[in-house]
C-alpha positions as CSV (number, residue, x, y, z in Angstrom):
1,X,53.4,-21.4,34.6
2,X,50.6,-18.9,34.9
3,X,46.9,-19.8,35.5
4,X,44.4,-20.0,32.7
5,X,41.7,-17.5,32.0
6,X,38.8,-17.6,34.4
7,X,35.1,-17.7,33.5
8,X,32.0,-16.6,35.3
9,X,31.4,-19.8,37.3
10,X,35.1,-20.0,38.2
11,X,34.9,-16.5,39.7
12,X,31.6,-17.5,41.4
13,X,33.3,-20.4,43.1
14,X,35.9,-18.1,44.7
15,X,33.2,-16.0,46.4
16,X,31.4,-17.0,49.6
17,X,29.0,-19.9,49.0
18,X,25.8,-17.9,49.8
19,X,26.7,-15.6,46.9
20,X,26.6,-18.5,44.5
21,X,23.4,-19.7,45.9
22,X,21.8,-16.2,45.7
23,X,23.0,-15.7,42.1
24,X,21.6,-19.1,41.1
25,X,18.1,-18.5,42.6
26,X,17.9,-14.9,41.2
27,X,19.1,-16.1,37.8
28,X,16.6,-19.0,37.8
29,X,13.8,-16.6,38.6
30,X,14.8,-14.2,35.9
31,X,15.2,-16.9,33.2
32,X,12.2,-19.0,34.1
33,X,9.7,-16.3,34.9
34,X,11.1,-12.8,34.3
35,X,12.1,-13.1,30.6
36,X,9.1,-15.2,29.6
37,X,6.8,-12.6,31.2
38,X,8.3,-9.9,29.1
39,X,7.8,-11.9,25.9
40,X,4.3,-12.9,26.9
41,X,3.4,-9.2,27.3
42,X,4.1,-8.6,23.6
43,X,1.1,-10.8,22.7
44,X,0.6,-12.9,19.6
45,X,2.7,-16.1,19.2
46,X,5.0,-15.1,22.0
47,X,2.1,-15.1,24.5
48,X,1.2,-18.6,23.5
49,X,4.8,-20.0,23.6
50,X,5.9,-18.4,26.9
51,X,2.5,-18.5,28.6
52,X,2.9,-22.1,29.6
53,X,5.0,-23.6,32.4
54,X,7.1,-25.6,29.9
55,X,8.3,-22.7,27.8
56,X,11.7,-23.1,25.9
57,X,13.7,-21.2,28.5
58,X,13.0,-23.6,31.4
59,X,15.9,-26.0,30.6
60,X,18.3,-23.0,30.5
61,X,16.9,-21.8,33.8
62,X,17.5,-25.2,35.5
63,X,21.0,-25.5,33.9
64,X,22.0,-22.0,35.2
65,X,20.7,-22.9,38.7
66,X,22.6,-26.2,38.7
67,X,25.9,-24.6,37.7
68,X,25.5,-22.0,40.4
69,X,24.8,-24.6,43.0
70,X,27.9,-26.5,41.9
71,X,30.0,-23.3,42.2
72,X,28.5,-22.7,45.7
73,X,29.4,-26.2,46.7
74,X,33.0,-25.8,45.5
75,X,33.2,-22.5,47.4
76,X,31.8,-24.1,50.6
77,X,34.0,-27.2,50.7
78,X,37.1,-25.2,49.5
79,X,36.6,-22.6,52.3
80,X,36.1,-25.4,54.9
81,X,39.3,-27.2,53.7
82,X,41.3,-23.9,53.9
83,X,40.0,-23.2,57.4
84,X,41.1,-26.7,58.5
85,X,44.5,-26.2,56.8
86,X,45.1,-23.0,58.7
87,X,43.9,-24.4,62.1
88,X,46.2,-27.4,61.8
89,X,49.5,-25.8,60.9
90,X,52.0,-26.2,63.7
91,X,55.4,-25.4,62.3
92,X,57.6,-24.4,59.4
93,X,57.7,-27.9,58.1
94,X,54.0,-28.1,58.0
95,X,53.9,-25.0,55.8
96,X,56.8,-26.2,53.6
97,X,54.9,-29.5,53.0
98,X,52.0,-27.7,51.3
99,X,51.7,-27.1,47.6
100,X,52.1,-23.5,46.4
101,X,48.4,-23.1,45.9
102,X,47.5,-24.2,49.4
103,X,50.2,-21.9,50.9
104,X,48.6,-19.1,48.9
105,X,45.1,-19.9,50.2
106,X,46.5,-20.2,53.7
107,X,48.0,-16.7,53.6
108,X,44.7,-15.4,52.2
109,X,42.7,-17.0,55.0
110,X,45.0,-15.5,57.6
111,X,44.4,-12.0,56.3
112,X,40.7,-12.7,55.9
113,X,40.6,-13.4,59.6
114,X,42.3,-10.2,60.3
115,X,39.5,-8.3,58.7
116,X,40.7,-7.9,55.1
117,X,38.6,-8.5,52.0
118,X,40.7,-11.0,50.1
119,X,40.6,-11.5,46.3
120,X,42.4,-14.4,44.7
121,X,43.3,-12.7,41.5
122,X,44.4,-15.5,39.2
123,X,47.2,-13.3,37.9
124,X,50.0,-15.2,39.6
125,X,50.9,-18.9,39.4
126,X,53.5,-21.3,40.6
127,X,56.2,-19.1,39.3
128,X,55.0,-15.7,40.5
129,X,52.8,-12.7,40.0
130,X,50.0,-11.2,42.0
131,X,48.5,-14.0,44.1
132,X,46.1,-12.0,46.4
133,X,44.7,-8.5,46.6
134,X,43.9,-7.3,50.1
135,X,41.4,-4.5,50.7
136,X,40.7,-2.7,54.0
137,X,40.1,0.9,55.0
138,X,40.0,2.0,51.4
139,X,43.5,0.7,50.6
140,X,44.6,-2.0,48.3
141,X,47.6,-4.3,48.9
142,X,49.1,-6.7,46.4
143,X,50.5,-10.0,47.8
144,X,52.8,-12.6,46.4
145,X,53.4,-15.9,48.2
146,X,56.7,-17.8,47.9
147,X,56.7,-21.2,49.5
148,X,60.4,-21.7,48.9
149,X,62.0,-23.0,52.0
150,X,65.6,-23.6,50.9
151,X,65.9,-20.7,48.4
152,X,65.9,-16.9,49.1
153,X,63.7,-14.6,47.0
154,X,66.0,-12.6,44.7
155,X,65.8,-8.9,44.0
156,X,64.2,-9.4,40.6
157,X,61.0,-10.7,42.2
158,X,60.8,-7.7,44.5
159,X,61.4,-5.3,41.5
160,X,58.6,-7.0,39.5
161,X,56.2,-6.6,42.4
162,X,57.2,-2.9,42.7
163,X,56.4,-2.5,39.0
164,X,53.0,-4.1,39.5
165,X,52.4,-1.8,42.4
166,X,52.7,1.3,40.1
167,X,50.9,-0.4,37.2
168,X,47.8,-1.3,39.3
169,X,47.8,1.9,41.4
170,X,47.9,-0.1,44.6
171,X,48.9,1.3,48.0
172,X,51.4,-1.4,49.1
173,X,53.0,-4.7,48.4
174,X,53.6,-7.7,50.7
175,X,55.7,-10.7,49.8
176,X,55.5,-13.8,52.0
177,X,58.5,-16.2,51.7
178,X,59.4,-19.1,54.0
179,X,63.0,-19.0,52.8
180,X,63.6,-15.3,53.3
181,X,65.1,-12.7,50.9
182,X,68.6,-12.0,49.5
183,X,70.4,-8.9,50.9
184,X,69.9,-7.1,47.5
185,X,66.1,-7.8,47.7
186,X,66.0,-6.4,51.2
187,X,67.9,-3.3,50.3
188,X,65.7,-2.6,47.3
189,X,62.6,-2.8,49.5
190,X,63.9,-0.2,51.9
191,X,62.0,3.1,51.9
192,X,59.4,1.6,49.6
193,X,55.8,0.5,50.4
194,X,57.0,-3.1,50.3
195,X,56.7,-5.4,53.3
196,X,58.9,-8.5,53.2
197,X,57.4,-11.3,55.4
198,X,60.3,-13.7,55.8
199,X,61.5,-16.6,57.8
200,X,59.1,-17.7,60.5
201,X,56.9,-14.6,60.1
202,X,54.4,-16.3,57.7
203,X,54.0,-19.0,60.4
204,X,53.4,-16.3,63.1
205,X,50.9,-14.6,60.8
206,X,48.9,-17.8,60.7
207,X,49.3,-18.6,64.4
208,X,48.0,-15.2,65.5
209,X,44.6,-16.0,63.9
210,X,44.3,-19.7,64.9
211,X,41.9,-20.7,67.7
212,X,43.4,-20.2,71.2
213,X,43.6,-23.9,71.7
214,X,46.1,-24.2,68.9
215,X,49.0,-22.4,70.8
216,X,52.0,-24.7,70.2
217,X,52.8,-27.1,73.0
218,X,56.3,-27.6,74.3
219,X,56.5,-30.8,72.2
220,X,55.6,-28.8,69.1
221,X,58.3,-26.2,70.0
222,X,60.8,-29.0,70.3
223,X,59.8,-30.3,66.9
224,X,60.2,-26.9,65.3
225,X,63.6,-26.5,66.9
226,X,64.8,-29.7,65.3
227,X,63.2,-28.5,62.0
228,X,65.1,-25.2,62.2
229,X,68.3,-27.1,61.9
230,X,71.0,-28.3,64.3
231,X,72.2,-25.8,66.9
232,X,69.0,-23.6,66.8
233,X,69.0,-22.0,70.2
234,X,65.9,-21.1,72.3
235,X,64.8,-17.5,72.5
236,X,66.3,-15.8,75.6
237,X,62.9,-14.0,76.1
238,X,60.2,-16.6,75.5
239,X,62.1,-19.9,75.0
240,X,60.5,-20.4,71.5
241,X,62.6,-21.8,68.7
242,X,64.8,-19.3,66.9
243,X,65.4,-19.2,63.2
244,X,68.2,-17.7,61.1
245,X,67.4,-14.3,59.6
246,X,69.3,-11.8,57.5
247,X,69.7,-8.1,58.5
248,X,68.2,-6.2,55.5
249,X,70.8,-3.4,55.7
250,X,74.0,-5.2,56.4
251,X,73.3,-8.7,55.0
252,X,74.5,-10.3,58.2
253,X,72.8,-13.4,59.5
254,X,71.5,-13.7,63.1
255,X,69.1,-15.7,65.2
256,X,65.7,-14.2,65.6
257,X,62.7,-15.4,67.6
258,X,60.1,-17.4,65.5
259,X,57.4,-15.5,67.4
260,X,58.4,-12.2,65.9
261,X,56.8,-9.6,66.0
262,X,55.1,-10.7,69.2
263,X,58.5,-11.4,70.7
264,X,61.6,-9.6,69.4
265,X,64.3,-11.7,71.1
266,X,67.5,-12.2,69.1
267,X,71.0,-13.6,69.4
């Protein structure tokens, strides 16, 4: 089900909290002092009504400031929660345990730490659509996040995103999916500005921007190996857990290193 229509204060809560604070202060000054000053200049009854400190617009000014402060607080605590979520993810199971909305926020925060401007569009939802818009170097990239762990993303989803790419005049599309993609979806994405981030790659995307102290320990690697399923071998190059992947051209499955693209070991 898609998300409902957003309003001004909903949008304000998605921006960095200093923006909400600044908008609140500026709005308060305009409503409490700027507009009354303009009315007072006209003279007559307006000068009398708006010349006092208790003019009729004061309650509106305080209300606007209060709503902006609430939006700034929502933004501050939401951003802090997202940072903590990202910094504490250790394996694929920890990503799969998240709700779809938190997974979406997590991917957005990972790209934000890579230097992108990230917009949470509100055009997607639990069942698909545009979840994020990335901006950097004058280019726009549409992102859809699929948290599915036990289900591969079908070609219909990739086709839909390709259509949205043309409709919105974007430069590229990225689809992040824990469970990977069907061979048909992978073939459709070939030779198109579509990047499929599958298997353990979303986890690696997050790990690359985590603090240095969050590098997985051997205990964590052992846990991931058990989560990847029985018989998951260690990578022959770096000993990290390997995960099953699908060759996009042939449709054949193989073992790939969970640290890809940092490590490109395979079996």
